[in-house]
C-alpha positions in Angstrom: -25.0 107.2 114.7 -26.9 109.0 111.8 -30.5 107.8 111.4 -30.0 108.2 107.6 -27.3 105.4 107.4 -29.2 102.3 108.9 -29.9 100.2 105.7 -26.9 97.9 105.8 -26.7 94.3 104.8 -27.1 93.3 100.9 -26.9 96.8 99.6 -23.5 97.2 101.0 -22.4 94.4 98.7 -22.3 96.5 95.6 -19.3 98.0 96.5 -17.4 95.1 97.7 -15.9 92.0 95.9 -18.4 89.3 95.5 -16.5 86.5 97.0 -19.5 84.1 97.0 -22.8 84.4 95.1 -26.0 83.0 95.9 -28.0 81.1 93.5 -30.3 83.1 91.2 -33.8 83.5 92.4 -36.2 80.9 90.8 -37.8 82.4 87.7 -41.1 81.2 88.1 -44.5 82.1 86.3 -46.1 85.5 87.1 -48.5 83.5 89.3 -46.4 80.8 91.0 -46.8 79.9 94.7 -44.6 81.9 97.1 -44.2 81.8 100.6 -43.9 85.5 101.9 -41.8 84.3 105.1 -38.1 85.0 104.8 -36.9 81.6 104.1 -33.2 80.5 104.4 -31.7 83.5 102.4 -31.9 86.9 103.6 -34.4 89.2 102.0 -35.7 92.8 102.0 -38.6 94.4 100.8 -37.8 98.1 99.8 -40.8 99.3 97.9 -44.4 98.8 97.5 -47.4 100.2 95.4 -50.9 99.4 94.4 -53.1 99.8 91.5 -56.0 98.4 93.3 -56.8 96.0 96.3 -56.2 93.2 94.0 -53.0 94.4 92.1 -50.1 95.2 94.4 -46.4 95.1 93.7 -43.5 94.9 96.2 -39.9 94.8 95.3 -36.4 94.6 97.0 -33.5 92.2 96.9 -32.8 88.6 98.0 -29.4 87.2 98.7 -26.7 86.7 101.2 -25.1 89.9 102.4 -22.3 88.2 104.1 -21.1 86.8 100.7 -21.9 90.1 98.9 -24.6 88.4 96.5 -28.1 90.1 95.7 -30.8 89.4 93.2 -33.8 91.6 92.3 -37.0 90.4 94.1 -40.3 91.2 92.4 -43.6 89.9 93.9 -47.3 90.5 93.1 -50.5 90.3 95.1 -53.7 89.4 93.3 -56.1 89.8 96.2 -55.8 86.3 97.3 -52.1 85.6 97.6 -48.5 86.7 96.9 -46.4 85.3 93.9 -43.0 85.8 92.8 -42.6 87.1 89.3 -39.5 86.8 87.4 -37.3 90.1 86.7 -34.0 90.6 85.2 -30.8 90.5 87.0 -28.4 92.7 84.5 -25.5 92.4 87.0 -25.3 88.6 85.9 -23.1 87.1 88.5 -22.9 90.3 90.3 -25.4 92.1 92.5 -28.9 93.5 91.1 -31.6 94.9 93.5 -34.6 97.1 93.4 -35.3 100.1 95.7 -38.7 101.4 94.6 -41.7 100.4 92.3 -44.7 102.3 91.0 -47.7 101.0 89.1 -50.4 103.0 87.4 -52.1 100.0 85.6 -52.2 96.4 85.4 -49.8 96.6 82.5 -47.9 99.5 83.4 -45.3 99.4 86.3 -41.7 100.4 86.9 -39.1 98.9 89.3 -35.9 100.9 89.9 -32.5 100.3 91.7 -29.0 99.3 90.6 -26.7 96.6 89.7 -23.1 95.9 89.6 -21.8 95.9 86.1 -17.8 95.6 87.0 -15.7 95.5 90.0 -16.7 98.3 92.3 -18.8 99.9 89.4 -22.7 100.2 89.9 -25.1 101.8 87.5 -28.8 102.4 87.4 -31.5 99.8 86.9 -34.9 100.5 85.5 -37.4 97.6 84.7 -40.8 97.9 83.1 -43.8 95.6 83.5 -46.1 95.4 80.4 -48.6 92.9 81.9 -46.6 89.9 80.9 -42.9 90.4 81.9 -40.4 92.7 83.6 -38.0 94.0 81.1 -34.9 96.3 81.6 -35.0 99.7 80.0 -31.8 102.0 79.4 -31.7 105.1 81.2 -29.4 108.3 80.7 -26.4 108.3 82.8 -23.8 111.0 82.8 -20.3 110.2 81.4 -17.8 109.6 84.0 -20.4 108.9 86.9 -20.1 105.5 88.6 -21.9 104.2 91.6 -25.1 105.4 90.4 -28.7 104.2 91.4 -32.3 105.1 90.8 -33.8 105.6 94.4 -37.4 106.7 93.5 -39.8 106.4 90.7 -43.6 107.1 90.0 -45.5 106.0 87.1 -48.4 108.2 86.0 -49.3 106.5 82.6 -47.8 104.7 79.7 -46.4 108.0 78.5 -45.4 109.5 81.6 -43.1 108.5 84.7 -40.6 110.3 86.9 -37.6 109.1 88.7 -34.7 110.2 90.9 -31.2 109.0 89.7 -28.2 109.7 92.0 -24.5 109.0 92.5 -21.9 109.1 95.2 -18.8 107.1 96.3 -20.5 106.1 99.6 -23.7 105.2 98.0 -23.6 101.3 99.0 -20.7 101.3 101.4 -23.1 103.0 103.9 -26.0 100.6 103.1 -28.6 103.2 102.8 -30.8 104.6 100.2 -30.0 108.1 101.0 -26.9 109.0 102.9 -25.1 112.3 103.2 -22.4 111.1 100.7 -24.9 109.9 98.1 -25.7 112.8 95.7 -29.0 112.4 93.9 -28.7 115.1 91.3 -31.0 114.3 88.4 -34.6 113.8 87.7 -35.4 111.7 84.7 -38.7 111.4 83.1 -40.3 108.8 80.8 -42.0 110.0 77.6 -43.6 106.7 76.4 -40.4 105.8 74.5 -37.2 106.5 76.5 -36.1 108.2 79.8 -34.9 111.7 79.4 -33.1 114.1 81.7 -35.6 116.6 83.3 -33.5 119.7 84.5 -33.3 121.2 87.8 -30.6 123.8 88.0 -29.6 123.6 91.7 -29.6 119.8 91.6 -27.3 120.2 88.6 -24.8 122.0 90.8 -24.9 119.4 93.5 -26.6 121.6 95.9 -29.7 119.6 96.1 -30.0 116.0 97.2 -33.3 114.8 95.9 -34.8 111.6 97.4 -38.4 111.1 96.3 -40.8 112.0 93.6 -44.7 111.5 93.2 -47.1 112.7 90.8 -50.9 113.3 90.8 -50.7 113.8 86.9 -48.3 114.4 84.1 -48.6 118.2 85.0 -48.2 118.1 88.8 -45.5 116.4 90.3 -43.3 117.0 93.4 -39.6 116.0 94.2 -38.3 116.4 97.7 -34.8 116.3 99.5 -32.5 118.6 101.1 -30.3 121.8 100.2 -26.7 120.9 101.5 -25.4 124.3 100.4 -27.8 126.0 103.1 -26.7 123.7 106.0 -29.2 120.8 105.2 -32.4 122.8 104.6 -35.6 120.9 103.2 -36.3 121.2 99.4 -39.2 120.8 97.4 -39.4 121.2 93.7 -42.6 121.3 91.5 -43.1 120.1 87.8 -46.1 122.1 86.1 -45.7 120.0 82.8 -43.0 122.1 81.3 -40.3 122.6 84.0 -39.1 122.1 87.5 -38.9 125.0 90.0 -38.2 125.1 93.6 -41.0 126.0 96.0 -40.0 127.2 99.5 -40.6 124.7 102.4 -40.8 125.4 106.2 -37.5 124.7 108.1 -38.7 124.4 111.7 -35.8 122.1 112.7 -32.2 122.3 112.0 -30.5 119.6 109.8 -33.7 118.2 108.2 -34.3 116.3 105.1 -37.4 115.5 103.3 -37.4 111.8 102.3 -40.8 111.1 101.1 -43.7 112.7 99.0 -47.3 112.0 98.2 -49.3 114.2 95.9 -53.1 113.8 95.7 -53.7 116.8 93.6 -52.5 120.4 92.6 -53.9 121.5 96.2 -53.0 118.6 98.2 -49.7 116.9 98.9 -47.6 115.7 101.9 -44.2 115.3 102.3 -42.2 113.8 105.4 -38.6 113.1 106.5 -36.7 114.2 109.7 -33.4 115.5 111.3 -30.3 113.5 110.1 -29.1 112.5 113.4 -29.6 110.1 116.1 -32.2 111.6 118.4 -33.6 113.8 115.9 -37.2 114.5 115.3 -39.5 113.4 112.5 -41.1 116.1 110.3 -44.2 116.3 108.1 -45.0 119.2 105.9 -48.3 119.8 104.0 -49.1 121.6 100.6 -52.5 123.4 100.5 -52.2 124.6 96.8 -50.3 127.9 97.8 -47.6 127.1 100.2 -46.0 124.3 102.2 -46.4 124.2 106.1 -45.2 122.4 109.0 -47.6 120.0 110.7 -47.0 118.8 114.2 -46.2 115.0 114.9 -46.2 113.0 117.9 -42.8 113.6 119.8 -41.2 110.5 119.1 -37.4 110.7 118.1 -37.0 109.1 114.6 -37.2 109.5 110.9 -40.2 109.1 108.5 -39.2 107.4 105.1 -42.2 107.2 103.3 -45.7 108.6 103.0 -49.0 107.6 101.0 -52.5 109.4 100.9 -55.8 107.8 100.2 -57.6 111.1 100.7 -56.8 114.5 102.6 -58.1 112.9 105.7 -56.6 109.6 105.3 -52.8 109.4 105.2 -50.1 107.2 106.2 -46.4 107.7 107.0 -43.8 105.0 108.0 -40.2 104.8 109.1 -38.3 104.0 112.3 -37.3 105.5 115.7 -33.9 106.5 116.6 -33.4 103.0 118.4 -34.4 101.3 115.3 -37.9 100.3 116.2 -40.8 100.5 113.6 -42.5 104.0 113.3 -46.2 104.5 111.8 -48.1 107.2 111.9 -51.8 108.2 110.4 -53.4 111.7 109.6 -57.1 111.8 110.0 -57.7 115.2 108.8 -56.7 117.1 111.8 -54.0 115.0 113.9 -51.1 113.0 113.3 -51.2 110.0 115.6 -48.9 107.0 116.1 -50.3 103.6 115.3 -49.3 100.2 116.7 -47.4 97.9 114.4 -47.1 94.2 114.6 -43.2 94.1 114.3 -41.5 96.1 116.9 -37.9 96.1 115.7 -37.0 97.2 112.2 -37.1 100.0 109.7 -40.0 100.5 107.3 -39.1 101.9 103.9 -42.4 102.2 102.0 -46.1 102.4 102.3 -49.0 102.3 99.8 -52.5 103.3 100.9 -55.4 102.0 98.6 -58.5 102.6 100.8 -59.5 103.2 104.4 -59.3 99.6 105.1 -56.5 98.6 102.7 -52.6 99.7 102.9 -49.4 98.0 102.9 -46.1 98.7 104.5 -42.7 96.9 103.8 -39.2 97.0 105.3 -36.8 95.0 107.1 -36.6 93.6 110.7 -32.7 93.1 110.5 -31.6 96.3 108.8 -28.8 96.6 111.3 -27.6 93.1 111.2 -26.0 90.8 108.5 -29.3 88.8 108.3 -31.9 91.2 107.4 -35.5 89.6 107.3 -38.3 91.2 105.5 -41.2 93.0 106.9 -44.6 92.9 105.2 -47.7 94.0 107.0 -51.4 94.8 105.9 -53.8 97.5 107.3 -57.3 96.2 107.4 -59.2 99.2 108.7 -58.7 98.2 112.4 -55.0 97.2 112.9 -51.8 96.2 111.0 -51.1 92.6 110.8 -48.3 90.7 109.6 -48.7 89.4 106.0 
């Protein structure tokens, strides 16, 4: 089984008839009480990001995958507790869900994903947080595309954000953010007023599948993925404030994808991923301002899905092993080491690192079942603990 097709469950609902729908998630106030436990309805946390230790967002979906219903799930941490925050469900009585979130200020955040607007027809979802409410914002979609989604977003400022948009017939049928059948081909950019297309020529032709984007400023951003025209070779593209260009990456292992990226500065960035088959090895590459180079990881078959950096000597990466056990690694400036995690079985989809004693990781403990349950854990400087 391909390690990149592991996210089954509620997402698969979006290409299937919705025979029975769950009730809409309660639209409580922005700081209503919420129990972070799964509850009776299956839920998944797909994305997490932080402005500070007292301003953290996580997003995903909540619903019943057996009956093909999903609703956006958006929650906020204020330093003392999590509260569910109302977000829009443009799919109405069909599915709506989030894949990623990014926040750059208390009144500036984006959550992205997809919603089902007609039978077997899915389109992009981008919602903006202005400090008081989440509001859906239109995004450009090429004419004739269906089964589209936004799989990654990074907010830089009120006038700058980047996102990865994709399409593909098996996008949800496979139940994963990134399958070989899903073709992310567009980078879009927020200019403070609207989302516009940001060109990368090879991606336009379908040669590149882009999976993640991260920026240290409006003039320094990275997007990573795979070049399928060259037997699945890793790809990294850089934004300099005016245009995107491909930058060579090392390809130590065959059939390797870069799945997550974290940019600290023009001279410091990390990208992670792995080989796209069971038993493959995870990979990590480092940007030093001049070139990308491969960095050795512990020999654990698996896949790294997300990376987040506090500083050049404090970097976290998360994912899962080839047997679907959670996988967490840490870089201390000289070596990557595997770190114990309180939930053994499951997949970790995202991580955000705030300080040496403050990081969050999210995922699903039932990603290979029809009853996925959310994973939420916090790093306190000594250990990861369930939250």
